ROSE-4610 file (N, C-alpha, C; in Angstrom, 1 decimal, always signed):
// ROSE-4610
residu = [A/A/A/M/M/M/S/S/S/V/V/V/I/I/I/T/T/T/A/A/A/L/L/L/T/T/T/A/A/A/Q/Q/Q/N/N/N/T/T/T/T/T/T/G/G/G/V/V/V/Y/Y/Y/G/G/G/V/V/V/L/L/L/D/D/D/A/A/A/G/G/G/A/A/A/D/D/D/F/F/F/V/V/V/G/G/G/Q/Q/Q/Q/Q/Q/M/M/M/D/D/D/C/C/C/V/V/V/F/F/F/K/K/K/D/D/D/I/I/I/F/F/F/P/P/P/D/D/D/A/A/A/V/V/V/K/K/K/I/I/I/G/G/G/M/M/M/V/V/V/S/S/S/N/N/N/I/I/I/E/E/E/T/T/T/I/I/I/Q/Q/Q/M/M/M/I/I/I/A/A/A/A/A/A/K/K/K/L/L/L/K/K/K/E/E/E/Y/Y/Y/H/H/H/A/A/A/K/K/K/N/N/N/I/I/I/V/V/V/V/V/V/D/D/D/P/P/P/V/V/V/M/M/M/V/V/V/S/S/S/M/M/M/D/D/D/T/T/T/L/L/L/I/I/I/S/S/S/V/V/V/L/L/L/L/L/L/P/P/P/M/M/M/G/G/G/D/D/D/I/I/I/I/I/I/T/T/T/P/P/P/N/N/N/I/I/I/P/P/P/E/E/E/A/A/A/E/E/E/K/K/K/L/L/L/C/C/C/G/G/G/F/F/F/E/E/E/I/I/I/K/K/K/N/N/N/V/V/V/D/D/D/D/D/D/V/V/V/K/K/K/K/K/K/A/A/A/A/A/A/E/E/E/V/V/V/I/I/I/G/G/G/R/R/R/N/N/N/L/L/L/S/S/S/G/G/G/S/S/S/V/V/V/L/L/L/I/I/I/K/K/K/G/G/G/G/G/G/H/H/H/L/L/L/T/T/T/E/E/E/T/T/T/A/A/A/D/D/D/D/D/D/L/L/L/L/L/L/Y/Y/Y/H/H/H/D/D/D/G/G/G/E/E/E/F/F/F/M/M/M/W/W/W/Y/Y/Y]
num = [1/1/1/2/2/2/3/3/3/4/4/4/5/5/5/6/6/6/7/7/7/8/8/8/9/9/9/10/10/10/11/11/11/12/12/12/13/13/13/14/14/14/15/15/15/16/16/16/17/17/17/18/18/18/19/19/19/20/20/20/21/21/21/22/22/22/23/23/23/24/24/24/25/25/25/26/26/26/27/27/27/28/28/28/29/29/29/30/30/30/31/31/31/32/32/32/33/33/33/34/34/34/35/35/35/36/36/36/37/37/37/38/38/38/39/39/39/40/40/40/41/41/41/42/42/42/43/43/43/44/44/44/45/45/45/46/46/46/47/47/47/48/48/48/49/49/49/50/50/50/51/51/51/52/52/52/53/53/53/54/54/54/55/55/55/56/56/56/57/57/57/58/58/58/59/59/59/60/60/60/61/61/61/62/62/62/63/63/63/64/64/64/65/65/65/66/66/66/67/67/67/68/68/68/69/69/69/70/70/70/71/71/71/72/72/72/73/73/73/74/74/74/75/75/75/76/76/76/77/77/77/78/78/78/79/79/79/80/80/80/81/81/81/82/82/82/83/83/83/84/84/84/85/85/85/86/86/86/87/87/87/88/88/88/89/89/89/90/90/90/91/91/91/92/92/92/93/93/93/94/94/94/95/95/95/96/96/96/97/97/97/98/98/98/99/99/99/100/100/100/101/101/101/102/102/102/103/103/103/104/104/104/105/105/105/106/106/106/107/107/107/108/108/108/109/109/109/110/110/110/111/111/111/112/112/112/113/113/113/114/114/114/115/115/115/116/116/116/117/117/117/118/118/118/119/119/119/120/120/120/121/121/121/122/122/122/123/123/123/124/124/124/125/125/125/126/126/126/127/127/127/128/128/128/129/129/129/130/130/130/131/131/131/132/132/132/133/133/133/134/134/134/135/135/135/136/136/136/137/137/137/138/138/138/139/139/139/140/140/140/141/141/141/142/142/142/143/143/143/144/144/144/145/145/145/146/146/146/147/147/147/148/148/148/149/149/149/150/150/150/151/151/151/152/152/152]
x = [-22.7/-21.6/-22.0/-21.7/-21.9/-20.6/-20.4/-19.1/-19.3/-18.3/-18.2/-16.8/-16.8/-15.6/-15.0/-13.7/-13.0/-12.1/-11.6/-10.7/-10.6/-10.2/-9.9/-8.4/-7.8/-6.3/-6.0/-4.9/-4.2/-3.1/-3.2/-2.2/-2.1/-1.0/-0.8/+0.1/+0.7/+1.5/+2.8/+3.2/+4.5/+4.3/+3.1/+2.9/+1.6/+1.4/+0.3/+0.8/+0.2/+0.7/-0.2/-1.4/-2.2/-3.4/-3.9/-5.0/-6.0/-7.3/-8.3/-9.3/-9.3/-10.1/-11.6/-12.4/-13.9/-14.4/-13.6/-14.0/-14.7/-14.4/-15.0/-16.5/-17.1/-18.5/-19.2/-18.7/-19.3/-19.1/-18.0/-17.8/-18.9/-19.1/-20.1/-21.5/-21.8/-23.1/-23.3/-22.2/-22.2/-22.5/-21.8/-22.0/-23.4/-24.0/-25.4/-26.3/-26.1/-26.9/-26.7/-25.5/-25.3/-26.0/-25.7/-26.2/-27.7/-28.3/-29.8/-30.5/-29.9/-30.5/-30.4/-29.3/-29.1/-27.9/-28.2/-27.2/-26.1/-24.9/-23.8/-23.5/-23.3/-22.8/-21.4/-20.6/-19.2/-18.8/-17.7/-17.2/-15.7/-15.3/-13.8/-13.4/-12.4/-11.8/-10.5/-10.4/-9.1/-8.4/-8.1/-7.3/-8.2/-7.6/-8.2/-7.1/-7.3/-6.1/-5.9/-6.8/-6.6/-7.2/-6.8/-7.2/-8.7/-9.2/-10.7/-11.6/-11.2/-12.0/-11.9/-10.7/-10.5/-11.4/-11.4/-12.3/-13.8/-14.2/-15.6/-16.0/-15.1/-15.4/-15.6/-14.6/-14.7/-16.0/-16.4/-17.6/-18.9/-18.9/-20.0/-20.1/-18.9/-18.9/-19.5/-19.1/-19.6/-21.1/-21.5/-22.9/-23.8/-23.4/-24.2/-23.9/-23.0/-22.7/-22.3/-21.4/-20.9/-20.2/-20.4/-19.8/-18.8/-18.0/-17.1/-16.3/-15.5/-14.8/-13.4/-13.1/-11.8/-11.1/-9.9/-9.1/-7.9/-7.8/-6.7/-5.9/-4.8/-4.1/-3.2/-3.9/-3.1/-2.5/-1.2/-0.5/-0.5/-1.6/-1.7/-2.3/-1.9/-2.4/-2.2/-0.9/-0.6/-0.9/-0.5/-0.8/-2.3/-3.1/-4.5/-5.1/-4.6/-5.1/-4.8/-3.6/-3.2/-4.0/-4.2/-4.8/-6.4/-7.0/-8.4/-9.1/-8.6/-9.3/-8.8/-7.5/-7.0/-7.6/-7.8/-8.4/-9.8/-10.5/-11.9/-12.0/-10.9/-11.0/-11.1/-12.0/-12.0/-10.9/-10.4/-9.2/-8.6/-7.2/-6.5/-5.7/-5.5/-4.9/-3.7/-2.7/-1.5/-0.8/-0.2/+0.8/+2.1/+3.2/+4.5/+5.0/+5.0/+5.5/+4.6/+3.3/+2.5/+2.7/+2.9/+3.2/+4.6/+5.5/+6.8/+6.6/+5.8/+5.5/+4.8/+3.9/+3.2/+4.0/+4.9/+5.7/+7.1/+7.5/+8.8/+10.0/+10.0/+11.2/+11.0/+12.1/+12.0/+11.6/+10.8/+10.3/+10.9/+11.8/+12.6/+12.2/+11.6/+11.3/+10.0/+9.7/+8.4/+8.6/+9.8/+9.9/+9.7/+10.1/+9.9/+8.4/+7.7/+6.2/+5.5/+6.0/+5.4/+5.6/+6.9/+7.2/+6.4/+6.3/+5.5/+4.1/+3.5/+2.1/+1.9/+2.8/+2.7/+2.8/+3.8/+4.0/+2.7/+2.2/+1.1/-0.1/-0.3/-1.4/-1.5/-0.4/-0.4/-1.3/-1.5/-2.3/-3.7/-4.1/-5.4/-6.2/-7.5/-8.4/-8.8/-8.5/-8.9/-7.7/-7.9/-6.9/-6.0/-4.9/-4.0/-3.7/-4.0/-3.7/-2.6/-1.4/-0.3/-0.2/-0.4/-0.4/+1.0/+1.4/+2.8/+3.3/+2.5/+2.9/+4.2/+4.7/+6.0/+7.2/+7.0/+8.1/+8.8/+10.1/+10.7/+10.6/+10.6/+10.6/+9.2/+8.1/+6.8/+5.8/+4.6/+3.5/+2.4/+2.7/+1.6/+1.3/+0.0/-0.5/-0.5/-0.3/-0.3/-1.4/-2.3/-3.3/-2.9/-2.9/-2.5/-3.8/-4.3/-5.6/-5.5/-5.8/-5.7/-4.4/-3.3/-2.0/-1.6/-2.4/-2.1/-1.8/-1.0/-0.6/-1.2/-1.8/-2.3/-1.8/-1.1/-0.6/-1.6/-1.8/-2.7/-1.9]
y = [+14.5/+15.4/+16.9/+17.8/+19.2/+19.9/+21.0/+21.7/+23.2/+23.7/+25.2/+25.5/+26.4/+26.8/+27.9/+27.7/+28.8/+29.6/+28.9/+29.6/+28.8/+29.4/+28.7/+28.8/+27.7/+27.7/+27.5/+28.1/+27.8/+26.9/+25.6/+24.6/+23.5/+22.8/+21.5/+20.7/+19.6/+18.7/+19.3/+20.5/+21.1/+22.2/+22.6/+23.6/+24.4/+25.3/+26.2/+27.6/+28.1/+29.3/+30.5/+30.3/+31.4/+31.0/+31.9/+31.6/+32.8/+32.5/+33.5/+33.2/+34.0/+33.8/+34.0/+33.2/+33.4/+34.5/+34.8/+35.8/+35.2/+35.7/+35.1/+35.2/+36.3/+36.5/+35.5/+35.3/+34.4/+33.0/+32.6/+31.3/+31.1/+32.1/+32.0/+31.8/+32.5/+32.3/+30.9/+30.4/+29.0/+28.0/+28.2/+27.3/+27.4/+28.6/+28.7/+27.9/+28.0/+27.2/+25.7/+25.2/+23.8/+23.4/+24.0/+23.6/+23.7/+24.7/+24.9/+24.0/+23.3/+22.4/+21.0/+20.4/+19.0/+19.0/+18.9/+19.0/+17.9/+18.3/+17.3/+16.4/+15.1/+14.2/+14.4/+15.0/+15.2/+16.4/+17.1/+18.3/+18.1/+18.2/+18.2/+19.5/+20.0/+21.3/+21.1/+21.7/+21.6/+22.9/+23.4/+24.6/+25.8/+26.6/+27.8/+28.8/+29.9/+30.7/+32.0/+32.3/+33.5/+33.5/+34.3/+34.3/+34.6/+35.5/+35.9/+34.7/+33.9/+32.8/+31.7/+31.5/+30.5/+30.9/+32.1/+32.6/+32.4/+32.7/+32.5/+31.1/+30.2/+28.7/+28.3/+28.7/+28.3/+28.8/+30.1/+30.6/+29.9/+29.5/+28.8/+27.3/+26.7/+25.4/+25.4/+26.4/+26.6/+26.9/+27.8/+28.2/+27.0/+26.1/+25.0/+23.7/+23.8/+22.6/+21.5/+21.7/+20.7/+19.6/+18.4/+17.2/+16.5/+15.7/+14.9/+15.8/+16.7/+17.6/+17.1/+17.0/+16.6/+17.9/+18.1/+19.3/+18.7/+19.0/+18.7/+20.0/+20.1/+21.4/+21.8/+22.2/+22.8/+24.1/+24.2/+25.2/+26.6/+27.3/+28.7/+29.3/+30.5/+31.2/+30.2/+29.7/+28.7/+29.0/+30.1/+30.4/+30.3/+30.9/+30.9/+29.5/+28.8/+27.5/+26.6/+26.7/+26.0/+26.4/+27.7/+28.1/+28.1/+28.2/+28.2/+27.0/+26.4/+25.3/+23.9/+23.7/+22.4/+21.9/+22.8/+22.3/+21.9/+22.3/+22.0/+20.6/+20.1/+18.9/+17.6/+16.7/+15.4/+14.6/+14.9/+14.3/+15.3/+15.4/+16.2/+15.3/+15.7/+14.7/+15.4/+15.7/+16.4/+15.4/+15.8/+15.0/+15.2/+14.6/+14.7/+16.2/+16.9/+18.3/+19.2/+19.0/+19.7/+19.3/+18.0/+17.5/+18.0/+18.2/+18.7/+20.2/+20.9/+22.3/+22.3/+21.3/+21.3/+20.8/+19.9/+19.3/+20.0/+20.7/+21.5/+20.7/+19.5/+18.8/+18.0/+17.6/+16.9/+15.4/+14.9/+13.6/+12.8/+11.8/+11.1/+9.6/+9.1/+7.6/+7.4/+6.1/+5.8/+6.1/+6.0/+6.4/+7.9/+8.7/+10.2/+10.5/+9.7/+9.9/+9.6/+8.6/+8.3/+9.5/+9.9/+11.1/+12.3/+12.6/+13.7/+13.6/+12.5/+12.3/+12.6/+12.1/+12.4/+13.9/+14.5/+16.0/+16.7/+16.5/+17.1/+16.8/+15.6/+15.2/+15.8/+16.2/+16.8/+17.9/+18.8/+20.0/+19.8/+18.6/+18.4/+17.4/+17.5/+16.6/+15.4/+15.6/+14.6/+13.7/+13.0/+12.1/+12.8/+12.2/+12.6/+11.5/+11.8/+10.8/+11.4/+11.0/+11.5/+10.7/+11.3/+10.6/+10.5/+9.2/+8.9/+8.9/+9.4/+9.4/+10.1/+10.9/+11.6/+10.9/+9.8/+9.0/+8.2/+7.9/+7.1/+5.6/+5.2/+3.7/+3.1/+3.9/+3.4/+4.5/+4.2/+5.2/+5.0/+4.2/+4.0/+5.2/+5.2/+6.3/+5.9/+6.8/+6.5/+7.3/+6.5/+7.1/+7.0/+8.2/+8.3/+8.7/+7.8/+8.0/+7.5/+8.3/+8.0/+7.3/+7.8/+7.3/+6.0/+5.5/+4.3/+4.6/+3.8/+4.0/+2.8/+3.2/+2.2/+2.6/+1.7/+1.9/+1.4/+2.2/+1.8/+1.9]
z = [-9.4/-9.0/-9.4/-8.6/-8.9/-8.8/-9.5/-9.5/-9.2/-8.5/-8.3/-8.9/-9.9/-10.6/-9.9/-9.4/-8.7/-9.6/-10.6/-11.5/-12.8/-13.9/-15.1/-15.2/-15.8/-16.0/-17.4/-17.8/-19.1/-18.7/-19.1/-18.6/-19.6/-19.5/-20.2/-19.3/-19.9/-19.0/-18.6/-19.1/-18.7/-17.7/-17.4/-16.3/-16.5/-15.5/-15.6/-16.0/-17.1/-17.7/-17.5/-16.9/-16.6/-15.7/-14.9/-14.0/-14.1/-14.3/-14.4/-13.2/-12.2/-11.0/-11.3/-10.7/-10.9/-9.9/-8.9/-7.9/-6.7/-5.5/-4.3/-4.3/-4.6/-4.6/-5.5/-6.7/-7.6/-7.2/-6.6/-6.0/-4.9/-4.1/-3.0/-3.6/-4.7/-5.4/-5.9/-6.5/-7.0/-5.8/-4.7/-3.6/-3.1/-3.0/-2.6/-3.5/-4.8/-5.7/-5.5/-5.3/-5.1/-3.8/-2.7/-1.4/-1.3/-1.9/-1.8/-2.8/-3.7/-4.6/-4.2/-4.4/-3.9/-3.0/-1.7/-0.6/-0.8/-1.0/-1.2/+0.0/-0.3/+0.7/+1.1/+0.2/+0.4/-0.4/+0.0/-0.8/-1.0/-2.2/-2.5/-3.0/-2.3/-2.7/-3.4/-4.6/-5.3/-5.4/-6.6/-6.7/-6.3/-5.4/-5.0/-5.1/-5.9/-6.3/-5.5/-4.5/-3.8/-2.4/-1.5/-0.1/+0.0/-0.7/-0.6/-0.9/-1.9/-2.3/-1.3/-0.7/+0.4/+1.6/+1.9/+3.0/+2.7/+1.5/+1.1/+1.2/+0.7/+0.7/+2.1/+3.0/+4.4/+5.0/+4.8/+5.3/+4.8/+3.6/+3.0/+3.6/+3.7/+4.3/+5.7/+6.5/+7.9/+7.8/+7.0/+6.9/+6.6/+5.7/+5.3/+6.1/+7.1/+7.9/+7.0/+6.0/+5.1/+5.8/+5.3/+5.9/+4.8/+5.4/+4.5/+3.6/+4.1/+3.3/+3.0/+1.7/+1.2/+0.7/+1.2/+0.8/+0.0/-1.3/-2.1/-2.2/-1.4/-1.3/-2.4/-3.5/-4.6/-4.1/-4.2/-3.4/-4.0/-3.8/-4.1/-2.9/-2.5/-1.3/-0.1/+0.1/+1.0/+2.4/+3.0/+4.4/+4.8/+3.9/+4.2/+4.0/+3.0/+2.8/+4.1/+4.6/+5.8/+7.0/+7.2/+8.5/+8.4/+7.2/+7.1/+6.6/+5.5/+4.9/+5.4/+5.5/+5.9/+7.3/+8.3/+9.5/+9.4/+8.3/+8.1/+7.4/+6.8/+6.0/+6.9/+6.4/+7.0/+6.5/+5.3/+4.7/+3.8/+3.8/+2.9/+2.0/+0.7/-0.2/-1.0/-0.3/-1.1/-1.9/-3.0/-3.7/-3.0/-3.5/-2.9/-2.8/-3.9/-3.8/-2.8/-2.8/-1.9/-0.4/-0.2/+1.1/+1.6/+0.7/+1.1/+1.6/+1.0/+1.4/+2.8/+3.0/+4.2/+5.4/+5.2/+6.3/+6.4/+5.4/+5.5/+5.2/+4.7/+4.3/+3.0/+2.4/+1.1/+1.4/+0.5/+0.6/-0.6/-0.2/-1.2/-1.3/-0.2/-0.1/+0.7/+0.9/+1.6/+3.1/+3.7/+5.1/+5.3/+4.3/+4.3/+4.2/+3.4/+3.2/+4.6/+5.3/+6.6/+7.6/+7.6/+8.5/+8.1/+6.9/+6.4/+6.8/+6.7/+7.1/+8.6/+9.4/+10.8/+11.1/+10.5/+10.7/+10.2/+9.1/+8.5/+9.4/+9.8/+10.6/+12.0/+12.5/+13.9/+14.1/+13.1/+13.2/+12.6/+12.3/+11.7/+12.5/+12.3/+13.0/+12.1/+10.8/+9.8/+9.4/+8.3/+7.8/+6.8/+6.5/+5.4/+4.5/+3.2/+2.1/+1.2/+1.3/+0.5/-0.8/-1.9/-3.2/-3.6/-3.9/-4.1/-5.6/-6.5/-7.9/-8.2/-7.4/-7.7/-7.1/-6.4/-5.9/-7.0/-6.9/-7.9/-7.7/-6.4/-6.1/-6.2/-6.0/-6.0/-6.3/-6.7/-6.9/-5.9/-4.8/-3.8/-3.0/-2.6/-1.8/-0.3/+0.6/+2.0/+2.7/+3.4/+4.2/+5.7/+6.3/+7.7/+8.5/+9.3/+10.0/+11.4/+12.4/+13.8/+14.2/+13.7/+14.1/+13.3/+12.4/+11.7/+10.2/+9.6/+8.2/+7.4/+6.2/+5.3/+3.9/+3.2/+1.9/+0.8/-0.3/-1.4/-2.6]
């Protein structure tokens, strides 16, 4: 595994208390180093804290024709994330609070998770894996792929 650091956080189990961005240009340099050395079989995108870095990541993914892109939509710079990175993902992996922001309604139970997956999946070419750890009745994850639901 290889990493590109987009930001450092000051956080604990109670929340995030500070974010220090690495800067879009430096993120781009890191991506160049990764892709030019050992070309990745897959790319997972986690927290991206600003629009410029999202745009840089998208540009580099296109430049290197990256494959198997997983987008874990940590909700910072939401509009740009939705319009630029999510459509590039082969799979996106929101948790329940992130999925609520993406679908526009509250998720209280497994039926709501299914509805959210359908809504989120409408505008994507890839799959949606909603992580169920924030549900009260179950912690199961739901994969929505090609109109089908699979619980894990």
